[in-house]
N, C-alpha and C positions, 0 to 999 in steps of 0.2 A: 307457827313462828314463835310462839311463846306458850306459857301455861294456860290452861283453861280458866276462863273467868268464872266467878261464882254463879250458881244457877239462878240466884235472885237478882242479878244485875240486869237492868233494863237495856235494851238494844235500840238502835235508831228506828224511828217510825212507830215507837210504842210497842213493838213486837217483843216477845219474851226471849230469854237467852237459850232457847233450845236449838240454836244454830240456823234459824230462819233468816236472820238479818245478814246482809252482805258483810258488814264490818265484823260481826261476830264470827262469821265463817273465816274471814282473813286472820282474825286474832287467834282463833282456836284450832287452826289447821294443824293436823298431825305432822310433826317434822319428818316422819318417815316418807311422806309424799315428796317432800323437798329432796330427800336423799335419792328417791327413785327417779325424779326428774333430772337431778344432777348426773346420776349414773347413765341415763339414756343419752343425755346431751354429750357427755364425755365419750361414751362408747361410739356414737355415730361419727363424731368429729375426729376422733383418733383414726378411725378406719377410712373416713372420707373427709379430710380437712378441706376447708374453704379459705380463700384469701380474704382476711378481714381488713378493713381500712387501717393504714399504718402511717404514722408520722415518725420518721427515723429520729432516734435520739441523737442530738448534736455530737455527743462524745463518740458514739459508734460511727457516725458518719465521718467524723474527723479521722478516725483510724482507717476506715475504708478508703477515703479520698487519698490519704497519704500513700497507702499501698497501691491503689489504682493508678497513681501517677508515676510509679516506678518504671524504669526502662527495661526493655528486654535484656536479659543477661545479668541484671542486678542480683545481689545476694542478700538473703534474709536468714537470720538464725531464729529457730523456733524452739522454745522450751514447752514441751507438751506434758503436763502433769495431771491430766484428768484420767479417771478410770470409769468403769461401768457404774459406779456409785453416783456419778454426776452426769451420766450420758444424756439425761433429759435436757440439760442446758448446754453442756460442753461439746457434745458430739455435733450438734447443729452448727456451733461456732467453728469447730475444726473443719467440718466439711465445706462450709462457705469460704473459709480462708484458703483451703486447698484449691478450690475452683478458681478463686480470684488469682492466686499466684500462678497456677498453670496456664490460665488464659492469657496472662501478661508475660508468660515465659520468664518468670523470675526463678532463679536457682535458690534452693533452700537446704539447710541441714537441720535435722531434728534430733534433740536429745531429751532425756527425761530425768527428773530428780525424785518424782513422786512414788513410783511403784515399778518393780521389775516386769510386771505384766504389760505395761503400757506399749512397748514396741510391738508386741504381738497383737494388741488391740488396734493400733493405728495402721499397721502395715497393710492389711487387707482393705481397709477403707481407702487408703491412698491409691492402691492398685486399681480398685474399682473406679474411682473418680478419674484416674489417668486414662481409662479407656472410653470415657464419655466424649461426645462431640465437643470440640472447643478446648479440650485439655491437652492437645498437642502430643498425645502418646508419650507422656512423661515416663522416663525410665530411671530406676534406681541405679545409682552409680554414674549416671550421665547428667541427669537434670536435678536430681535430689539425692540425698544420703540420709540414713538414719544412724546416728552415732551411738544409740543404745542408752542403757540405764547407768547412772552414776549415783551411788549411794551416799557419798559425802557431799552434801549440798553446798556447804560453805567453800570447800576446796574446789569444787567443780566450777562454781560461778567465778571465784577468784582466778582460777586457771584460765577460763575463757577470756576474762578481761585482760589478763597479763600476757597470755600466749595461746591463742585459740588453736593453732595447729598442733602444738605439743599436747594439748589437753585431750583432743579427740583422735589423735593419730593411731592409737592402738586398735581402733575399730577398723576391720578389714572387709573388703568386698572384692570378689574376683581375684583373690590372692594379693591384693595390694591395699595399702592404707587409703582410707577415704580422703585423706588430704592430697593424695596423688591423682584423684579423679578430676574430671573437668569442672565439677561443682566448686572445687576450691581454687580454681585458676585465678590468680591475682589476689587471693585472700591471704594476707600475711598477718593481719591484726583485726581485732573486733571492730575497729573503726572503719575497716573496709566494707563491713556489712551496712546496708542501708537501714536496717531496723532489727531489733530483737522483739519477737512477739511471744508473750508468755500466755499459755492457755492452762488455767488451773482452777481447781476447786479447793485449794488450800492457800496457806500463807507463803508459798515459795517465792512469790513476787517480792517479798520484803528483802530478800538477798540481793536482788537486782537494784532496788533503791539504794541499798547500802554500799554496793561495790561497783556500780556501773561507771562511775567517774565520767559521765557525759561523753563516752566514747562513740555512741550512736543513739539513734532514736529508740524509745522503748514504748511498746504497745501492750495492752492487756486485754484478755478475754477471760472473764471470771464468772462465777456463779452469783446469783442475785444477792445472797446473804453476805457476800464480800464487798458489795458495792459501796457501802457507807464508809468503810475504812480506806478505800482506794480512790474515790472521787476527788478528794483534796489533792492527790498527786496529779490528776488531770488538770484541775483548776490552776495549780501552780506551774504547769508546763512540763513537769517531769515525765508525764505520759503524753505521747502524741495523740492518743485516743484510747477509749475503753469501751468494749462491748460487754454488756451486762446480761447474764442469764439467757433464758429462752427469748426474751425480747431482743437482746443483742444479736442472737443468731437470726431472728426474723428480720431485723434491720439489715443485716448483711445480705440476706436472701432477697429482700426487696430492692436493695441497691444493685445487686447482680441483675435482677430483672429489668431495672431501668437502663443499665448499661448494655445488656445483651438480651433484649426482649425475646421470649421464647417464640412469639409469633413470627419474628424476623430471622430467628436462628433455629431452625428445626433440629430437634434432638437435644438442645441445651437444657440442662436440668438446673433450675435456679432455686426452686422451693422444695426442701426436703424436711429434715428434722425440725428446723425452726418453726415452720408453718404447722407441722404436724402437732407440735406441743402448744403453740401459741393460740391456734384456733379454738381448741376446747377450753383453754385457760381464759380466753376472752369471754366466751359465753358463760362459763362457770362464774366468773366475776360479775357479769351482768345479772345472773340469777341471784347471787348473793346480795347485790345492791338492791334489786327489786324486792327480795324477801325482807331486808332490813327496813326499807322505806314503807312497804305495805304493813308490816308488823307495827311500826311506830304510829302510822296514820290510823290504823284500826284501834290501837290502844287510846290514842287521843280522841277519836270520835266516840268511843264507848264511854270514856270518862266525861266528855262534854255533855253527852246525852243524859248520862246519869245525874249530872248536876242540875239539868234543866227539867228533869222529869218529875 
């Protein structure tokens, strides 16, 4: 846990520093053993994750509760700006959001500002979840639409706020504009949407803060590194809720399990990527805390023994 102590340093109980004393062993343990233990823990729990105790973050629960209270047929606009570079955090958030909206029979439209690859990343995920029990066999063009990639961030967000239909009408499905599908029935303005949810690993959420004009509620699912700069917007009420990192994904999954327990709903899949990453992270952090505490205790005990010897 630290460097080897000098060979002439006394150890507890009057024993020499040849590694016989317990505290000397704790102090002088080769860090490679810690790496090996960490590797074993992470490998086992990624393959076979377990449900660790969880207390949902109030900000994540606020976002979940708001979305869970939507009515069948309500409309939500989703800005999905994550790619495989943040899939460890963002994919679990996205999957949990899809399951919640499909089970509630909420219509949604998805576009992206972050990367042209994103529609190809999320489309198979949505289709897979749509076939799960409880997902009501969601169909693209009927229950949801993907508006595609928009490279001009500022113009796209401003366009959605000013005229949502004109901004996405160029995207076609089945020979007709997505605005002519049942998904956009009754949607004339962004204020007709019950919420905009941004899932991102970058700062694209800032455009919504600047241009939203309070037309509807705004929710955020972001990576952990972005939490510090966005939590103030939740505290001020500009965000209805915020799910942060792998913990936010795990919070959503835990809340799905509370609302639709797998034991009472056969085939329902509540825990996926969030638990898969949170489980090894939990035990890795426990190992880190244990190593720090034991290393400092060992150093203290050896110094104290040395002073009294």
